[in-house]
N, C-alpha and C positions, 0 to 999 in steps of 0.2 A: 121422363122416366124416374124411377125410384132408385137411388144410388147409394149405396153403403160404402163409406171410406173408412178403412182400417188404417190408422196412422194419420189421422186427420190434422193432428197438431205439429206435424213434422215440417221439415222446410219446404217439402213439395206440397204437402197437404195444405198447409195454410195459404198458399196461393191458389191452389186449385179449388178449394171450397167456394170462394166467392164467384169464379168463373162459372161453376157448374150451377150455382143458384141464379146467376144473372142470366144463364141459358134457359132457365125455366124448369130445371129439374128438381125433384124433391130429394133433398140430400140429408143423409144422416151420418154424422162424423163421430167416429169412435176414438176414445183417448183413454189412457190409463190413469191420468192425473185429473183430479177434481178441478185444480186450479186452471186447468186449460178449457174447461167447458164454456166459460163465458167468452173466450175469443172465438170459439167455434160458432156459438149462437149469434154473436155480433154479425156473422156473415150472412145470417138468414138461414143457416142449416140448423138442424135439430143436433143435439148432441147426446151421446150415450156413454157412460163410464163402464169400462169392461177390460178384461185381461185375456188377451189372446192365448195364453198358456192355459186357461180354464176351458177345457173342451166342452163340457156341459153347458156353460154360461154361453159360449158362442153359438152352440146349436140352438138353445132357447131363443137367443136374440134374433138370429137370422130366420129361424122359423116364424117368429112373430111379426118380423118386419116384412119379410118375402120381397127382397129387393130385386129389381130387374138386372142390376149389375153390381158386382163388387169390385172396389178399386183397393188393391193391396199396396200401400205405401209404408209398410212397417219396416222399421230398422231399429237397431240398437246401437247407436254410434257415440253417445255422450261420454262414454268411458273409453272409448278407443279400443274395445275388446274385439278382436275377430271372432273369438270363441263365443261370446254373447250374441254377436251379430248373426253367426251361423246358426245359433240355437233358435232364434226368431224365424230365420228362414226355414229351419227343418221343422220344429216343433210348432211355431206359430202358424206357419202356412199350412201345415197338415190339419190343424184344428180348424182354420178358417176355410179350407177347401171342403173338408168333410162336413162342416156346417152348411156351407153354400150348396152342397149336393143334397143334403136332406131338405133344404128350403127350395130345391129346384131352380136354383139361380142358373140362368142361361149363358151369362157372359162374366168374365173376370179380366181385369187389367192389373197387371202385376210388375213391380220394380225389380229389375235385376241389374247387372252391371256389365260393362263393355270390356273389362280388363281381365276376364276370366278365360280368354282363349289360350290355345296351345302356342308354344314359342314359334317365332316367324320373323321374317324380315320385311313384310309388307303389311299394310292396315288390314285387320280381320275383318271378314264379312260374315253375315249370320250363318254361312255355310262352313265357316271354320269350326273344327272340333274345339270344344273346351278342354281345358288343361288337366284332363283326368289322371295324368301321371305325375302331377306336381308333388314336390316333396313338402315336408312341413316347414314353416307354419302356414305357407300358401294353401296347402291341401285343405286346411280347415275352412278357408273361404270357398274354394271350389266345391267341396262337399255340400256346403249350404246352398250355393247356387244351383247345383245340380238338383238337389232335393226339392228346392222351391219350384224350379221350372217344370220338372216332371209332375209334381202334384198339381199344378195350376193347368196343365194339359189334360186333366181329367174333366174339366168343366167343358160343356159343348162347344162354346166359343171363348177363345182366349187371345188376349194380346199380352206378349212379354216385351217390355221396354228395357233394353239393355243401356242404361244411361252411362254417359261418360262421367269423368270426375266432375262433380258438382261445384260450381263457384257462384258467388253472388251473396245477397243478403241471407245472413243467419247460417251461412255454411263455414266450413274450416278455412275457406279463402276469404272470407269477409275480414275486414281490417282488424277486427278484435278476435278472429278466429284462431284455432290451433295452429294451422299451417302459417298464417301470418306472424304468429309469435316465433315460430321455429326459424322463419326467414329473418326476422329482426335480430334474433340471436345467432344467426349465422350457423344454425344447425342442419341446414340443407344444402347439398351440394348439387351443382348444375352438371348432369350427366348426359350420356348419349341415349338414354332411355326415352322412348317415345310414348307420349300420353295423348289421349283424346279428351277434351273437355266439353262440357255443355253448361250453359248458364241456367240456373234454377228456373228462371222465367220460361225458357224453352223446354225444360223438362216437365213443368206443369202444364204447359200448352199442349205437349204431345199426349199427355194422360187425358186431357179433355178431348182432343180429337180422336183418340183411340176408341172412344165410344162408337164411331162409325168405321173404324178400320177393320179389315178382314182379319180373321184368325191368322196368327203368325208371330214371329219374333223379329224385332227391329232394333238396330243400333240407333241409339238416340245421342248423337254427338254431333260436334260443330264440323266446319268444313276443313280444318287444318290440324291434323295430327302433328305434334311437334316434339323435338328432343328437349330435354330439360335445359340443355345449353342455349335454346332459343327462347323458351318461355319463361324460365325462372328469373333471368335478369330483367325481362319487361315487368313482370309481376313484382319484383323487388322495388323496381323504380317507382311503379305506380302507388305502391303503399308507403313508399318513402324509407324503405329499408336499405341497408348497405348492399352493394353488389355481392353476389354469392360467389364462393369459391367454385371453381370447375373441377370435374374428375371424369377421366375416360372411362368407357365401359358402360355396360347395362345389363339388367336381367334379360334373358332371352325372351320373355313373354312380354316385355315392354315394346309392344309394336303398334299401338293405336287401333282404331277401328274405322271402318268406312261407313258413311251414312248414305251411301247410294240407293239402297233398297228404299228407305223411308223417304228420300226426297223424289227419287225417279219413278218409283212404282206407286206411291201413295200420295206424292204431292206435298209433303211436309216442307213447310218453310221456317227459317230460323229468324228470330229477331236480332240474335246476335250470332252471326255466322263464323266469327272467329274470336279467340281469346284476346287477340291483339287489341281490338276495340272493346270487347266485352269487359276485360279488366277495369277499364277506365269508367265503366258505368256500374260498377259494383259497389 
C-alpha cells in the first residue's frame, strides 16, 4: 500500500516508519522541519516538507500522492501547550481530512488519547462518553479530541487509536524528559488519580496493525491502570530520583482505560503489558 504519514518525525512516527517500510509498503513521511527529512529518508521512506495548517498545500500534496491510507500522528507537545495541541487537532485534522477526501483516500488511522473520558470510578471503555462537560483548562483538550475524532469519521474507513500516557524513548518519561525532570525536582506528588500507560513501541505497533483493523475506536493502553501512589514511586526509583511525596485525592476523570476491546476483539498483544516492567526497559 501507499501510506502517507503526517507527523512522521514524532515519537511514534519515527518508530512506525521503518516498520511500514519493512512490511513492504510505499511510505511518504511528512514533517514541518527540514532537518528531520534526512532521518525520515534513512528509514527507506520518502520525505515531504509541509505545514498541515496550509490547507491548499495539503490538498495539492495528497491529490498528487493519492495514498491508500493516511496515518495522522500529528501533535504539538514540545512547548507543553494544550492550546497549540488542540489547534493541531482541530485545524490540522480538518485540513488533513479535507485533503484526504479530495484525494479519495479510503482509510485513515489517527492518534487520539484515552484520558478524555467523563468522570467515573472504573477504567473507561470505548463506549464511555467523552468529558464534554469539562471545565477549563481541560475543556481545551476535550474540544480538540472531539473535533479530531469527528473529522476522521468522515473518511470511509477509520481507526481511532486512543493512546494511554506514552512512555519510553523520546517521550516526556524518558530519563531526560520533562516528566523525569519534574520527578527529580520533586515537583510531582503521588495521588489517588488513576492513569493508563502505553509504551511507545506498543503505540507504534498498534498503528501498524491498524492497517488491517476494522473501522472503530480503540483504547491503546497497557493491562494495568494504576494510581499515582502505585506507579510514581516505581518510576522515580527506576530513574534514580527521590521518592515522591504523596497526596490524597484525584481529579474525577483520572480513571484509566480498558484495553479489552483491542485485545479481545482484535487480538492486539503488547510487548510491554505493564508499566512495572516497561519502565525498566525505557
